[in-house]
C-alpha positions as CSV (number, residue, x, y, z in Angstrom):
1,X,0.2,-0.2,0.3
2,X,1.1,3.0,-0.8
3,X,0.2,7.6,0.5
4,X,1.0,10.5,-0.3
5,X,1.6,13.0,3.0
6,X,1.9,16.1,3.5
7,X,2.4,18.3,5.6
8,X,1.6,21.4,5.2
9,X,-1.2,21.4,5.0
10,X,-1.3,18.2,6.1
11,X,-3.2,15.8,4.1
12,X,-2.7,12.4,3.0
13,X,-4.3,9.7,0.7
14,X,-3.4,5.7,0.6
15,X,-3.7,3.4,-2.5
16,X,-3.5,0.5,-2.6
17,X,-2.7,-2.0,-5.3
18,X,-4.9,-1.4,-8.6
19,X,-5.8,2.0,-7.1
20,X,-6.4,4.0,-10.5
21,X,-7.7,7.5,-8.3
22,X,-7.8,11.0,-8.9
23,X,-6.2,14.6,-7.4
24,X,-8.4,17.8,-7.9
25,X,-9.9,20.9,-5.6
26,X,-13.5,19.3,-7.8
27,X,-16.2,17.3,-5.6
28,X,-15.8,15.0,-8.3
29,X,-12.5,14.0,-7.2
30,X,-11.0,11.1,-5.4
31,X,-8.1,12.5,-4.1
32,X,-9.3,16.1,-3.0
33,X,-7.3,18.8,-2.6
34,X,-8.8,22.5,-1.5
35,X,-6.1,25.3,-3.3
36,X,-6.9,28.0,-6.1
37,X,-3.9,26.5,-8.3
38,X,-5.2,23.3,-8.6
39,X,-6.8,22.6,-11.3
40,X,-10.2,20.7,-10.7
41,X,-9.3,17.5,-12.0
42,X,-5.4,18.1,-12.6
43,X,-3.8,14.7,-12.1
44,X,-4.2,11.0,-11.8
45,X,-2.7,8.9,-9.9
46,X,-2.3,4.7,-10.1
47,X,-1.3,2.0,-8.1
48,X,-1.2,-1.1,-10.7
49,X,-1.4,-4.5,-9.4
50,X,2.4,-5.0,-9.6
51,X,3.2,-2.4,-7.2
52,X,4.1,0.0,-8.7
53,X,3.0,3.6,-8.9
54,X,2.9,7.2,-11.5
55,X,1.4,10.1,-11.9
56,X,-0.1,11.9,-14.9
57,X,-1.4,14.8,-15.3
58,X,-3.9,15.6,-16.9
59,X,-4.1,19.0,-18.4
60,X,-3.4,21.5,-15.3
61,X,-3.3,25.0,-16.1
62,X,-0.9,25.0,-13.0
63,X,1.3,21.8,-13.6
64,X,2.1,18.3,-12.0
65,X,5.8,17.9,-10.4
66,X,7.7,14.7,-9.3
67,X,11.1,15.8,-7.6
68,X,11.1,19.8,-9.0
69,X,11.0,19.4,-12.2
70,X,7.1,19.5,-14.3
71,X,5.6,16.0,-15.9
72,X,4.6,16.3,-19.7
73,X,3.7,12.6,-19.9
74,X,2.7,9.5,-17.7
75,X,5.6,9.3,-15.1
76,X,7.1,6.4,-11.8
77,X,6.6,7.7,-8.2
78,X,9.1,6.1,-6.0
79,X,9.8,5.8,-2.0
80,X,10.9,9.3,-1.4
81,X,10.0,11.6,-4.1
82,X,8.1,14.5,-4.1
83,X,4.8,14.7,-5.7
84,X,3.9,18.3,-6.5
85,X,0.7,20.2,-6.9
86,X,-0.5,23.1,-7.0
87,X,1.4,24.9,-3.7
88,X,1.4,21.4,-2.0
89,X,3.4,19.4,-1.5
90,X,3.0,15.3,-1.6
91,X,6.0,12.9,-0.6
92,X,5.4,9.6,-1.6
93,X,5.4,7.2,1.0
94,X,5.2,3.1,2.4
95,X,2.3,2.8,4.3
């Protein structure tokens, strides 16, 4: 099981193998981050059945960043990587 954890604001999201979840500020997003720089449906995080974790930007206005680099295609995440959505930074952890 994976966890995306942010400390400012305090937020934590859990993903199990096979989960596909969206991150955004809309009520329809699986993981909601209520921040003006976060798009309504900002990115998609996938935890594969094989145990890998990846993120894909969904055409967000302000971009999705992994370890400080803006991504433009699906990108694998590893333990300790940071995922930044708007001004919210989440760290990949095992739970």
